[in-house]
N, CA and C of each residue as an Amber inpcrd file, in Angstrom:
protein
   726
  64.3890000 103.4400000 -82.3650000  64.4390000 104.5380000 -84.0590000
  65.2590000 103.6160000 -84.5920000  64.5180000 103.6260000 -85.9930000
  64.3530000 103.2340000 -86.9760000  65.7300000 103.3500000 -88.0570000
  66.8120000 102.5490000 -88.2170000  67.8040000 103.0730000 -88.7050000
  67.7410000 102.9160000 -90.1300000  69.3520000 103.0710000 -91.0530000
  69.0260000 103.2820000 -92.3050000  69.4050000 101.6350000 -92.9220000
  69.8340000 100.8280000 -92.3240000  69.9870000  99.2400000 -92.2540000
  68.6320000  98.6680000 -92.0360000  67.6880000  98.7940000 -91.1930000
  66.2210000  98.4590000 -91.0360000  65.5230000  98.5950000 -92.4900000
  65.7230000  99.9900000 -92.9170000  64.6170000 100.5800000 -94.0930000
  64.9310000  99.9140000 -95.3160000  66.7530000  99.2340000 -95.4580000
  67.3660000  99.1450000 -96.6800000  66.5330000  97.7230000 -96.5320000
  66.8040000  96.8140000 -94.9540000  66.1930000  95.3700000 -95.3140000
  64.8370000  95.3330000 -95.7950000  64.0390000  96.1760000 -95.0320000
  62.6690000  96.4030000 -95.5420000  62.0720000  96.0760000 -96.6140000
  62.8410000  96.8090000 -97.9000000  62.5250000  97.3220000 -98.7100000
  63.0110000  95.9410000 -99.6460000  64.4290000  95.4310000 -99.1100000
  64.8000000  93.9600000 -99.7520000  64.2470000  93.1070000 -99.7810000
  63.0110000  93.1060000 -98.5840000  62.3720000  92.3240000 -98.4160000
  61.0400000  91.9420000 -99.3300000  60.4160000  93.8090000 -98.9790000
  58.9050000  93.0420000-100.1070000  59.5060000  93.1460000-100.8630000
  60.3920000  93.7400000-101.6600000  60.4190000  93.9500000-103.2410000
  60.8810000  92.2020000-103.7300000  62.0040000  91.3610000-102.9660000
  62.2160000  90.2050000-103.4350000  60.8410000  89.2630000-103.1860000
  59.7020000  89.6050000-101.9580000  58.6050000  88.7640000-101.8950000
  57.4630000  88.7660000-103.0840000  57.5970000  90.4010000-103.3090000
  57.2180000  90.8220000-104.5500000  57.2690000  90.1330000-105.9100000
  58.2590000  90.0910000-106.1250000  59.2590000  89.5740000-107.0530000
  59.3000000  88.1040000-107.5160000  59.1130000  87.5880000-106.1090000
  59.5280000  85.6930000-106.0260000  57.5740000  85.8830000-106.5480000
  56.8700000  86.5040000-105.8860000  55.0000000  86.0910000-105.8170000
  55.5840000  86.0320000-107.9710000  55.8850000  87.1580000-108.2560000
  55.4230000  87.5240000-110.0010000  56.4290000  86.2180000-110.4610000
  57.3150000  86.0600000-110.2510000  58.0520000  85.0890000-110.9100000
  57.3550000  84.1000000-110.9650000  56.8170000  83.1580000-110.0910000
  56.3880000  81.8690000-109.9280000  55.0940000  82.2150000-110.8810000
  54.6570000  83.3040000-110.3000000  52.8980000  83.2660000-111.5720000
  53.4200000  83.0190000-113.0840000  54.1890000  84.2110000-113.0640000
  54.3870000  84.2730000-114.5310000  55.8550000  84.1490000-115.4890000
  57.0130000  83.8840000-114.5080000  58.2170000  83.8620000-114.7650000
  58.9100000  85.2010000-115.2430000  58.3090000  86.0910000-115.0490000
  58.6600000  87.4400000-114.9390000  58.1150000  88.2170000-114.1060000
  59.0310000  89.5480000-113.8890000  59.4140000  90.4260000-112.4800000
  59.4610000  91.6870000-113.7350000  58.7580000  92.4750000-112.8400000
  58.9800000  94.3050000-113.3850000  59.8400000  94.5020000-113.3760000
  59.9690000  95.0870000-114.3190000  61.8960000  96.0350000-114.8310000
  62.3380000  96.5270000-113.8080000  60.7290000  97.4690000-113.0980000
  61.5160000  98.7260000-112.4090000  61.2300000  98.5370000-110.8820000
  61.2910000  96.9320000-110.3630000  60.5830000  96.6110000-109.0210000
  61.6960000  97.1940000-108.1450000  62.8550000  96.6980000-108.4510000
  64.7770000  96.8400000-107.6430000  65.0810000  98.1510000-107.7880000
  64.6610000  99.0770000-108.4180000  64.7990000 100.3830000-108.4620000
  65.2620000 100.8520000-106.9300000  64.0580000 100.8770000-106.1550000
  64.0100000 101.6140000-104.8180000  65.0170000 100.9830000-104.2350000
  65.3730000  99.6800000-104.0600000  66.5060000  99.0530000-103.1450000
  67.4270000  99.2910000-103.8170000  67.8610000  99.2040000-105.0770000
  69.2000000  99.9650000-105.4570000  69.4040000 101.7040000-104.9910000
  68.7120000 102.6610000-105.1590000  69.0260000 104.0470000-104.9070000
  68.3870000 104.2380000-103.0930000  67.9100000 103.4140000-102.7170000
  67.6010000 103.8670000-101.2180000  69.3060000 102.8110000-100.4400000
  69.5500000 101.9640000-100.9570000  70.6010000 100.7430000-100.8760000
  71.9030000 101.2500000-100.9710000  72.1800000 102.4010000-102.2180000
  73.2510000 103.0920000-101.9640000  73.6590000 103.9260000-101.4310000
  72.3940000 104.8090000-101.5210000  72.9280000 106.1770000 -99.9510000
  73.0450000 105.3770000 -98.6860000  72.5490000 104.1900000 -98.4240000
  72.6880000 103.7490000 -97.1730000  74.1880000 103.1260000 -97.0490000
  74.5080000 102.4800000 -97.8230000  76.2010000 102.5550000 -97.8290000
  77.1750000 103.3900000 -97.8380000  76.5400000 104.2780000 -98.3050000
  77.6940000 105.6730000 -98.3290000  77.8290000 106.1910000 -96.9550000
  76.4730000 106.2810000 -96.3210000  76.1060000 106.9100000 -95.0110000
  76.4460000 106.0270000 -93.8460000  76.6820000 104.7950000 -93.8510000
  76.6690000 103.6480000 -93.1010000  78.2200000 103.5260000 -93.2000000
  78.9410000 104.0880000 -93.5320000  80.2800000 104.1060000 -93.1950000
  80.8390000 105.2840000 -92.0980000  81.8760000 104.5190000 -91.5060000
  82.2620000 105.2310000 -89.6060000  82.4640000 106.7280000 -90.2710000
  83.1370000 107.1890000 -91.1620000  83.5290000 108.5520000 -91.7510000
  83.4910000 108.4600000 -93.5670000  81.6930000 108.5760000 -93.7150000
  81.8110000 108.6620000 -95.2120000  82.2080000 109.6610000 -95.9200000
  83.2210000 108.7200000 -96.8390000  84.1750000 109.5460000 -98.3070000
  83.9660000 108.7480000 -99.7200000  84.0310000 110.0950000-100.2420000
  84.1480000 109.9520000-101.4690000  84.9950000 109.1490000-102.3500000
  86.1280000 108.4860000-101.5130000  86.5680000 107.8920000-101.9920000
  86.4010000 106.3810000-102.1560000  85.5030000 105.8360000-100.8560000
  84.6800000 104.7630000-101.6210000  83.5690000 104.9230000-102.3430000
  82.7090000 105.9140000-103.3130000  81.8780000 105.7760000-103.2800000
  81.9090000 105.0670000-105.3470000  83.4040000 105.1530000-106.3120000
  83.3790000 103.8430000-107.0890000  82.8890000 102.6790000-106.7460000
  83.2540000 102.3430000-105.2290000  82.8050000 100.9570000-105.2650000
  81.2590000 100.8010000-104.9000000  80.5380000 101.4190000-104.3990000
  79.3570000 101.5120000-104.0780000  78.6810000 101.8530000-105.5730000
  78.7890000 102.7660000-106.2410000  78.2800000 102.3470000-107.8840000
  78.6230000 101.8020000-108.8330000  79.2380000 101.0560000-108.7630000
  79.8870000  99.8250000-109.9200000  78.7430000  99.2030000-109.7460000
  77.6060000  98.3870000-108.9580000  76.7720000  97.7240000-108.7740000
  75.6130000  98.7090000-109.3240000  75.4830000  99.5470000-108.8690000
  74.2690000 100.4570000-109.6430000  74.6620000 100.8790000-110.7290000
  75.8320000 101.0630000-111.8450000  75.4820000 101.5410000-113.2990000
  75.7590000 100.0350000-113.8500000  76.0890000  98.5680000-113.4290000
  75.6050000  97.5070000-114.1280000  73.9460000  97.4820000-114.3470000
  73.5680000  98.0800000-112.9970000  72.4590000  97.9780000-112.8920000
  71.2210000  98.2950000-113.6160000  71.8530000  99.6320000-113.7410000
  71.1100000 100.4520000-114.8090000  71.2890000 100.5100000-116.3740000
  72.6440000  99.1770000-116.6150000  72.7710000  98.9180000-118.2340000
  71.9450000  97.8310000-118.3950000  71.2900000  97.1880000-117.7580000
  70.2960000  95.9360000-117.8180000  68.8200000  96.6250000-118.4910000
  68.8370000  97.9230000-118.6160000  67.6510000  98.9110000-119.2640000
  67.3770000  98.5800000-120.9640000  69.3370000  98.4630000-120.9500000
  69.2380000  98.5530000-122.3180000  69.3900000  97.2510000-123.3120000
  68.8360000  96.6260000-124.0940000  69.3130000  95.3590000-125.0680000
  70.5650000  95.4600000-125.5720000  71.6070000  94.9210000-125.1510000
  72.9790000  94.3670000-125.8200000  72.7150000  93.2810000-126.2660000
  73.3570000  93.0820000-127.5720000  73.8840000  91.6950000-127.9790000
  74.7000000  91.4330000-127.0190000  74.7850000  89.4710000-126.9780000
  75.7290000  88.9570000-125.5900000  77.0470000  89.6380000-125.8490000
  77.4290000  89.4220000-127.1830000  79.1620000  89.9500000-127.0710000
  79.3420000  91.5130000-126.6150000  78.4550000  92.5690000-126.7450000
  79.0380000  93.8760000-126.5250000  78.2710000  93.5850000-124.8870000
  77.5930000  92.9780000-124.6400000  76.8760000  93.3000000-122.8280000
  77.7320000  92.5820000-122.3830000  78.8720000  91.6800000-122.8060000
  79.9150000  91.2270000-121.8800000  81.0710000  92.4780000-122.3960000
  81.3620000  92.9020000-123.6790000  82.1260000  94.0130000-123.1960000
  81.8920000  95.3000000-122.6200000  80.3910000  95.7140000-122.2310000
  79.9660000  96.3080000-121.1960000  80.3690000  96.2430000-119.5900000
  80.2600000  94.7970000-119.0250000  80.7910000  94.6540000-117.9720000
  81.7870000  94.4780000-117.7510000  82.8450000  93.6820000-118.9870000
  84.5710000  94.3540000-118.6820000  84.6730000  95.2790000-118.8800000
  84.4560000  96.0650000-119.3070000  84.7670000  97.6170000-119.6280000
  84.3150000  98.5250000-118.1350000  83.1520000  98.0280000-118.0220000
  82.9580000  99.1580000-116.7690000  83.3820000  98.3130000-115.5840000
  84.1940000  97.0640000-115.4370000  84.7620000  96.8260000-114.4410000
  85.8810000  97.6550000-114.5390000  86.7720000  97.2770000-115.6500000
  88.1600000  98.1630000-115.8590000  88.3870000  99.4480000-115.1880000
  87.2690000 100.4610000-115.7050000  87.1450000 101.4390000-115.2970000
  87.2680000 101.7510000-113.9530000  85.9170000 100.9310000-113.1010000
  85.7480000 101.1030000-111.2880000  86.8290000 100.5490000-110.9710000
  87.4070000  99.5260000-110.9660000  88.5040000  98.9720000-110.5280000
  89.8090000 100.0020000-110.7010000  90.0900000 100.7990000-111.2900000
  91.0440000 101.7310000-111.2650000  90.7810000 102.6210000-110.5840000
  89.2890000 103.3030000-110.2430000  89.4540000 104.6870000-109.5330000
  88.7310000 104.3220000-108.5750000  88.9110000 103.2340000-107.8720000
  88.5230000 103.0980000-106.6400000  89.7490000 102.4060000-106.1360000
  89.6280000 102.7270000-104.6560000  90.7570000 102.4010000-103.8990000
  91.2650000 101.0240000-103.3930000  92.5210000 100.5430000-103.3530000
  92.8640000  99.5980000-103.4570000  92.3120000  98.2420000-102.5390000
  92.2920000  97.0450000-102.9220000  91.7990000  96.4230000-101.4010000
  90.1140000  95.7890000-101.8140000  89.5600000  96.6480000-103.3460000
  88.1520000  96.0440000-103.3280000  88.2510000  94.9030000-104.5750000
  89.8070000  94.3680000-105.1610000  89.1000000  93.9770000-106.2430000
  88.0590000  92.3940000-105.8910000  88.0430000  92.1020000-105.1270000
  87.4410000  90.6660000-104.7580000  85.8410000  91.4050000-105.1190000
  86.1310000  92.2600000-104.2470000  84.2380000  93.0040000-103.9780000
  83.4560000  93.0240000-105.6040000  84.1640000  93.5820000-106.6010000
  84.0390000  94.0850000-107.4900000  84.0050000  92.9760000-108.7550000
  84.9640000  92.4330000-108.5820000  84.8390000  90.8320000-108.9270000
  84.1640000  89.6090000-109.4170000  83.4660000  89.8400000-108.5280000
  82.3820000  88.7490000-107.9810000  81.1690000  89.7490000-108.4160000
  80.9170000  91.3190000-108.2460000  79.9630000  91.5430000-108.8450000
  79.8040000  91.7550000-110.6020000  81.0930000  91.7530000-110.7650000
  81.2320000  91.5520000-112.3690000  80.5560000  90.0710000-112.9990000
  81.0090000  88.9920000-111.9480000  80.4130000  87.4180000-111.9410000
  79.0550000  87.6010000-112.2460000  78.4360000  88.5150000-110.8520000
  76.7370000  88.3110000-110.8400000  76.8130000  88.8940000-112.4050000
  76.8550000  89.7570000-112.7430000  76.5540000  90.4810000-114.1220000
  77.1120000  89.9060000-115.4220000  77.9200000  88.7810000-115.1450000
  78.1030000  88.3750000-116.4900000  77.3610000  86.7850000-116.7490000
  76.6370000  86.6300000-115.7030000  75.9630000  85.4730000-115.4830000
  74.7250000  85.6200000-116.1780000  74.3720000  87.1750000-116.6270000
  72.9340000  87.3410000-117.4560000  73.5570000  87.1640000-118.6280000
  74.3820000  86.9520000-118.7360000  74.6780000  86.8530000-120.6730000
  74.3480000  85.9660000-121.3880000  73.5170000  86.8510000-122.4660000
  72.1770000  85.5310000-123.2120000  71.2330000  85.4460000-122.3210000
  71.0220000  85.3910000-121.2360000  70.1350000  85.1220000-120.4630000
  69.9770000  83.5760000-120.4430000  71.0800000  82.9910000-120.5820000
  71.2670000  81.7090000-120.8170000  71.3640000  81.1400000-119.3810000
  71.8320000  81.5380000-118.1240000  71.8000000  80.9570000-116.6730000
  70.6470000  81.9750000-115.8770000  70.6370000  83.3850000-115.8400000
  69.7490000  84.2420000-115.6980000  68.9990000  84.6810000-116.0620000
  67.9310000  85.7120000-115.8930000  67.3370000  86.4120000-116.7810000
  67.7870000  87.5910000-116.1490000  67.0540000  88.5700000-117.3900000
  67.4190000  90.4340000-116.7060000  67.0570000  90.4750000-115.4030000
  66.0760000  90.0220000-114.4270000  65.4470000  90.4780000-113.8420000
  65.6840000  89.7660000-113.0470000  66.3020000  88.6720000-112.8250000
  67.5820000  87.9960000-111.4980000  68.5350000  88.3700000-111.4420000
  69.2870000  89.0020000-112.3480000  70.3100000  89.8540000-112.4390000
  69.9860000  91.2850000-111.7820000  69.0790000  91.7390000-112.2750000
  68.6020000  93.0760000-111.2570000  68.2340000  93.0030000-109.7550000
  67.9240000  91.7510000-109.6340000  67.7000000  91.4870000-107.9620000
  69.0020000  91.0900000-107.0290000  69.5900000  90.7900000-107.8250000
  71.2400000  89.8660000-107.2220000  72.3390000  91.5140000-106.9890000
  72.2720000  92.2460000-108.3480000  73.1200000  93.5780000-108.1280000
  71.9390000  94.8990000-106.9320000  70.7370000  94.3770000-107.2430000
  70.2020000  95.3830000-106.2620000  70.7270000  95.3600000-104.8800000
  70.5330000  93.7910000-104.3170000  71.3530000  93.4850000-103.0930000
  72.5480000  93.9080000-103.2530000  73.5170000  93.3940000-103.8770000
  74.4410000  93.8770000-103.5700000  74.8010000  95.3660000-103.4300000
  74.5910000  96.1690000-104.4510000  74.0350000  97.5550000-104.0780000
  73.8040000  98.1860000-102.4510000  72.6740000  97.3630000-102.1100000
  72.4100000  97.9150000-100.8460000  73.3180000  96.9060000 -99.1740000
  74.0750000  95.9740000 -99.2880000  74.4280000  95.4540000 -98.7220000
  76.1230000  95.1700000 -98.7260000  76.9050000  95.2790000 -97.6320000
  78.3840000  94.5810000 -97.6050000  78.2970000  93.7800000 -96.3310000
  78.3330000  93.9650000 -95.3830000  78.6510000  93.1730000 -94.3510000
  77.9280000  91.6800000 -94.3940000  78.6750000  90.5480000 -94.6280000
  77.7210000  89.5420000 -94.5250000  77.1250000  89.3090000 -93.2200000
  76.9910000  89.7550000 -92.3050000  76.5720000  89.3560000 -90.8490000
  75.8730000  90.6720000 -90.7170000  74.5710000  91.1470000 -91.5400000
  73.9470000  92.2310000 -91.0820000  73.3970000  92.2510000 -89.9860000
  72.6690000  90.8460000 -89.0890000  71.9600000  91.0640000 -88.0250000
  72.6560000  90.6280000 -86.9010000  74.0670000  89.9880000 -87.3440000
  74.8300000  89.2860000 -86.4770000  74.3750000  88.2000000 -85.5150000
  73.3070000  87.5630000 -86.0830000  73.0180000  86.4980000 -85.4710000
  73.7750000  85.5270000 -85.1950000  74.9790000  85.1560000 -85.7040000
  75.9300000  84.5710000 -84.7780000  77.4080000  85.6370000 -85.2100000
  78.0190000  84.7860000 -84.8160000  79.6430000  85.5940000 -84.5360000
  80.7810000  85.2000000 -85.2770000  81.0060000  85.8500000 -85.9460000
  81.4600000  85.6530000 -87.4350000  82.8070000  85.0110000 -86.6260000
  83.9820000  84.4020000 -88.0510000  85.0210000  83.9260000 -87.5700000
  85.8950000  84.7420000 -88.1700000  87.1520000  85.1270000 -88.1140000
  88.6920000  85.7470000 -88.8170000  87.9700000  85.2890000 -90.7270000
  88.3780000  83.9100000 -90.1740000  87.9610000  83.3530000 -92.0330000
  86.7070000  83.6490000 -92.9680000  85.7530000  83.9860000 -92.0440000
  84.1920000  84.4010000 -92.8310000  84.3570000  85.4100000 -92.8060000
  84.7870000  86.3610000 -92.0440000  84.3890000  88.0850000 -92.1830000
  85.3490000  88.6090000 -93.5160000  86.5870000  87.7530000 -93.7680000
  87.6220000  88.4510000 -95.0840000  86.5370000  88.2140000 -96.3730000
  85.5990000  87.5390000 -96.7460000  84.9330000  87.3560000 -97.7010000
  84.0110000  88.2230000 -97.7080000  83.4190000  89.1440000 -98.7880000
  82.6950000  90.0820000 -98.7150000  81.2040000  89.2490000 -99.0930000
  80.1740000  90.3870000 -98.7780000  78.8220000  89.6710000 -98.7080000
  78.2810000  89.2860000-100.5270000  79.1160000  90.0680000-101.1180000
  78.7410000  89.5440000-102.4830000  79.4950000  87.6850000-102.8740000
  80.0530000  87.4650000-101.8980000  80.8190000  86.0900000-102.8100000
  79.7580000  85.1240000-101.8360000  79.9540000  85.6010000-100.6500000
  78.6730000  84.3230000 -99.8970000  77.0730000  84.2090000-100.3620000
  76.8470000  85.5670000-101.1000000  75.5410000  85.7330000-101.8420000
  75.4490000  84.5000000-102.4380000  76.2850000  85.1140000-104.1270000
  76.2690000  84.3140000-104.9410000  76.2790000  82.4070000-104.5890000
  77.4530000  82.2880000-103.9130000  77.5890000  80.8570000-103.4320000
  76.4140000  80.4670000-102.9400000  75.7270000  80.9760000-102.1060000
  74.6010000  80.7680000-101.4430000  73.6750000  80.3190000-102.4990000
  73.2980000  81.5690000-103.0670000  71.9730000  81.2400000-104.1890000
  72.3930000  79.9430000-104.7000000  73.5510000  79.8950000-105.5680000
  73.7130000  78.9160000-106.4700000  73.3890000  77.8490000-105.6000000
  73.6970000  77.3060000-104.2600000  73.5590000  76.3090000-103.8610000
  72.0390000  75.6410000-103.3870000  71.3720000  77.2750000-103.1290000
  69.6110000  76.9530000-102.9080000  68.7360000  76.7920000-104.3200000
  69.9150000  77.0590000-105.4370000  69.1960000  76.9660000-106.9530000
  69.2880000  75.7480000-107.3470000  70.5820000  74.5850000-106.7180000
  70.6470000  73.3810000-106.9730000  69.8000000  72.5060000-106.6110000
  69.0400000  72.7560000-105.5740000  67.9690000  71.7460000-105.0840000
  66.9620000  71.7350000-105.8750000  66.7290000  72.8490000-106.8710000
  65.4090000  72.8120000-107.7540000  65.7770000  71.5280000-108.5620000
  66.8200000  70.8230000-108.9110000  66.9210000  69.7530000-109.6000000
  65.7460000  68.3640000-108.8130000  65.8330000  68.3350000-107.6830000
  65.2870000  67.6210000-107.1080000  63.6800000  67.8380000-106.9080000
  63.3120000  68.5200000-107.4260000  62.0000000  68.7240000-106.9750000
  60.9630000  68.6630000-108.4350000  62.2160000  68.9840000-109.9130000
  61.8900000  68.2780000-110.7220000  61.5620000  67.0350000-111.0450000
  63.1190000  66.2730000-110.2600000  62.8380000  64.7220000-110.1980000
  61.9640000  64.1970000-109.7740000  61.2820000  64.5480000-108.0480000
  60.2020000  63.9830000-107.6470000  59.2250000  64.4040000-108.3490000
  58.9540000  65.6690000-108.8490000  57.7920000  65.4650000-110.2000000
  57.8090000  64.5080000-111.0990000  58.9470000  64.1350000-111.9420000
  59.0450000  63.3420000-112.9320000  58.4800000  61.9920000-112.3900000
  59.0100000  61.2600000-110.8620000  58.8650000  60.1210000-110.2740000
  57.5040000  59.7870000-110.2100000  56.7290000  61.2320000-109.7550000
  55.0040000  61.2080000-109.3010000  54.4680000  60.6150000-110.6070000
  54.7200000  61.6310000-111.3900000  54.3640000  61.1020000-112.6470000
  54.4860000  59.8110000-113.7010000  55.5350000  59.0380000-112.8790000
  55.9150000  57.3430000-113.4530000  56.4680000  57.4530000-114.7950000
  57.3230000  58.8040000-114.7750000  58.0230000  59.0900000-115.6240000
  59.4040000  58.0440000-115.2280000  60.4240000  57.3920000-116.1870000
  61.6250000  56.5590000-116.3730000  62.7900000  57.5660000-115.3580000
  63.4450000  57.3670000-114.8720000  64.0630000  57.9360000-114.0950000
  65.6890000  58.2730000-115.0800000  66.1430000  59.4070000-115.5600000
  67.4320000  59.1250000-116.1830000  68.2540000  60.6450000-115.5070000
  69.1410000  60.7500000-116.5370000  69.9740000  62.2670000-116.1480000
  69.0180000  63.4540000-116.6080000  68.0710000  63.3220000-117.7290000
  67.5590000  64.3020000-118.0190000  66.0080000  64.5990000-116.6180000
  65.8150000  63.7450000-116.0930000  64.6480000  63.5160000-115.3410000
  65.0210000  64.7140000-114.0120000  66.3620000  65.4120000-114.0450000
  66.7180000  66.7450000-113.3440000  66.4050000  67.5830000-113.6250000
  66.2620000  68.0450000-114.6780000  65.9820000  68.9320000-115.1310000
  65.0090000  69.2530000-116.6180000  64.1730000  68.2790000-116.7400000
  63.1670000  68.6460000-117.9670000  62.4050000  67.2190000-117.4460000
  61.4020000  67.2230000-118.2770000  59.7200000  66.3170000-117.9910000
  59.6920000  66.1170000-119.7400000  58.8360000  64.9820000-119.8950000
  58.7090000  64.6480000-121.0350000  57.3020000  65.4460000-121.6180000
  57.6020000  65.3220000-122.8390000  56.9110000  66.3410000-124.0830000
  55.0650000  66.4290000-123.7100000  54.7140000  67.1890000-123.4680000
  53.0640000  66.6780000-122.7710000  52.2060000  67.7880000-123.5420000
  51.8190000  68.0480000-124.2690000  51.3710000  69.8700000-124.8450000
  50.1720000  69.9690000-123.7600000  49.6270000  69.1640000-123.3050000
  48.1970000  69.4030000-122.8280000  49.1360000  70.6900000-121.3810000
  49.7720000  69.8990000-120.8640000  50.4030000  70.8880000-119.9070000
  51.3600000  71.8070000-120.4060000  52.2260000  72.1160000-121.7300000
  52.9400000  73.2770000-122.3010000  50.9120000  74.2200000-122.6010000
  50.3920000  73.7760000-122.7420000  49.5910000  74.7940000-123.3240000
  48.6200000  75.3620000-122.2280000  48.3020000  74.5110000-121.1610000
  48.1150000  75.2470000-119.4920000  48.9990000  76.4240000-118.8060000
  50.5490000  75.9050000-119.0840000  51.3180000  76.3790000-118.3990000
  53.0580000  76.8960000-119.5020000  52.2130000  77.7590000-120.2770000
  54.1090000  77.9150000-121.0780000  54.7580000  78.6900000-120.3280000
  54.3740000  79.5580000-119.6380000  55.3700000  79.9760000-119.2700000
  56.7810000  79.2620000-118.3990000  56.3250000  78.0350000-117.7990000
  56.6860000  77.1460000-117.1150000  57.9540000  76.5390000-117.6030000
  57.6150000  76.2690000-118.9640000  58.7110000  75.4910000-119.8250000
  59.1190000  75.9010000-121.0450000  60.0390000  75.6710000-121.4300000
  60.8360000  75.7710000-122.5620000  61.5140000  74.5300000-123.7110000
  60.5170000  74.6000000-124.7650000  60.7150000  72.9740000-125.3310000
  62.3520000  72.7290000-126.1230000  62.8440000  72.0060000-125.7020000
  64.2040000  71.5750000-126.6370000  64.1360000  70.4590000-126.7340000
  65.4360000  69.9960000-127.9900000  65.6430000  68.4910000-128.2680000
  66.3620000  67.7920000-127.4590000  66.0910000  66.7560000-127.5400000
  67.2480000  66.1720000-126.3560000  67.1000000  64.7070000-127.0270000
  68.1630000  63.8720000-127.7760000  68.4860000  62.7400000-128.2810000
  67.4130000  62.3450000-129.2230000  67.0670000  63.4650000-130.1490000
  66.0050000  62.9420000-131.1410000  64.7500000  62.9690000-130.6940000
  64.5730000  63.9190000-129.7540000  63.1050000  63.9950000-128.7920000
  62.6370000  65.3390000-128.8010000  61.2930000  65.9780000-128.4020000
  61.0020000  67.0680000-127.7270000  61.3560000  66.6420000-126.2170000
  61.8040000  67.8190000-125.1440000  61.7100000  67.7860000-124.1130000
  61.1210000  68.8740000-123.1280000  60.4910000  68.9120000-122.2880000
  60.1180000  70.0920000-121.6380000  61.0210000  70.6580000-120.4860000
  61.9780000  71.8370000-120.3190000  63.0480000  72.1020000-119.7860000
  62.2170000  73.2090000-118.4230000  62.0830000  72.7250000-117.7550000
  61.4400000  73.2730000-116.0250000  62.7890000  74.8660000-115.8650000
  61.5970000  75.9260000-116.4790000  62.1390000  77.0810000-116.1480000
  61.8780000  77.6540000-115.0310000  62.9810000  77.6310000-113.8990000
  63.3500000  78.0180000-112.5280000  62.7260000  79.2640000-112.2610000
  61.8180000  79.5710000-111.1550000  61.1620000  81.1970000-110.8780000
  62.9370000  81.7740000-109.7780000  63.7340000  81.6620000-110.3920000
  65.2500000  82.0630000-109.8110000  65.3900000  83.3380000-108.6000000
  63.9190000  83.9310000-108.7110000  64.1290000  85.1240000-107.9680000
  63.9520000  84.0860000-106.2920000  63.4430000  82.9730000-106.3510000
  62.7890000  82.1940000-104.9060000  63.9580000  81.9120000-104.6600000
  65.2980000  81.3000000-104.9990000  66.1490000  80.7200000-104.7750000
  67.3430000  82.4340000-104.1410000  67.0110000  82.9720000-105.0160000
  67.6120000  84.3300000-104.2720000  67.3380000  85.0380000-103.3360000
  65.8960000  85.0460000-102.8380000  65.4840000  85.4640000-101.7240000
  66.0260000  84.4990000-100.7310000  65.8740000  83.3040000-100.9730000
  66.1210000  82.5070000 -99.8180000  67.6790000  82.4100000 -99.3980000
  68.6820000  82.3100000-100.7390000  69.9020000  82.7020000-100.3930000
  70.1680000  84.0420000 -99.2150000  69.3290000  85.0980000-100.0440000
  69.4830000  86.5830000 -98.9770000  69.6730000  86.4460000 -98.2310000
  68.4300000  85.3960000 -97.4120000  68.1850000  85.5900000 -96.0210000
  68.8750000  84.5790000 -95.4810000  68.9360000  83.6350000 -96.1080000
  70.3010000  82.7850000 -95.5090000  71.7100000  83.5460000 -94.8120000
  71.8910000  84.3540000 -95.9550000  73.3700000  85.2520000 -95.8710000
  73.0990000  86.2330000 -95.1940000  72.3850000  86.9920000 -95.1130000
  71.6630000  87.8540000 -94.0930000  71.8800000  87.7670000 -92.4570000
  71.3840000  86.5750000 -92.1270000  71.1320000  85.6970000 -90.8090000
  72.4370000  84.9900000 -90.2090000  73.2650000  84.1890000 -91.0580000
  74.4210000  83.3380000 -90.9140000  75.3850000  83.6860000 -91.9290000
  75.4500000  84.8320000 -92.4000000  76.8570000  85.3440000 -93.3480000
  77.8150000  84.0430000 -94.1170000  78.7890000  84.0450000 -94.2770000
  79.6110000  83.1310000 -94.6490000  79.5170000  81.9950000 -94.1460000
  78.3520000  81.4890000 -93.9880000  78.4780000  79.9080000 -93.4090000
  79.0090000  78.3710000 -93.7120000  79.2840000  78.4030000 -95.1070000
  80.1010000  77.8510000 -95.7050000  81.4800000  77.7970000 -95.2730000
  82.1370000  78.6140000 -94.8700000  83.5330000  78.8390000 -94.3100000
  83.5480000  78.6330000 -92.6430000  84.1770000  77.7160000 -92.3950000
  84.4340000  77.4220000 -90.9190000  84.9340000  78.4390000 -90.3720000
């Protein structure tokens, strides 16, 4: 018998796989790609409760509302205002005890402010996952300790994605070393300016000024670490807590 958990997991893996492929290829993700995960995930979250109750509905709908707000182009200050105002409203109408869950989801949303840390597609992916999953031990591959179980899935997911993303600096460093570049602090996040490389793959780099010269900052396909982070937390939960 196929459970709704399995359906949501299947949609999550399929869309994250497609999104990773698109992000690697063009650094862009279809803006509608994660809508099925949000819709099916929110329904699944409601009916997966021991006794479905409308009281929990605001907690489920908070990431959904933030997700669909990303289809509107806000200026940065208004983007932040939308997130904070929505958080205040949903915190007020949610049952007690969900502050941390809602706060982490707000933090994920605010990481898209001005698209300086994550692009809109990355934030949509993370909000879609937060909509469809609540338990940090989706398939119970490991037995959670009490300390691990008190932290919500959203917290472990965001932390794990951040750790996985940090490993990208080593990829840039290795590529610089292979290219014979002088190793310095900039070698972890950028390449020396190369017009031919930029023309060949313009989507992979953004040109910046650094200490009076031009550098090419590598644009990480963030859907990939989001996908990897999701798989890790799905299997091992809040692995970073003893």
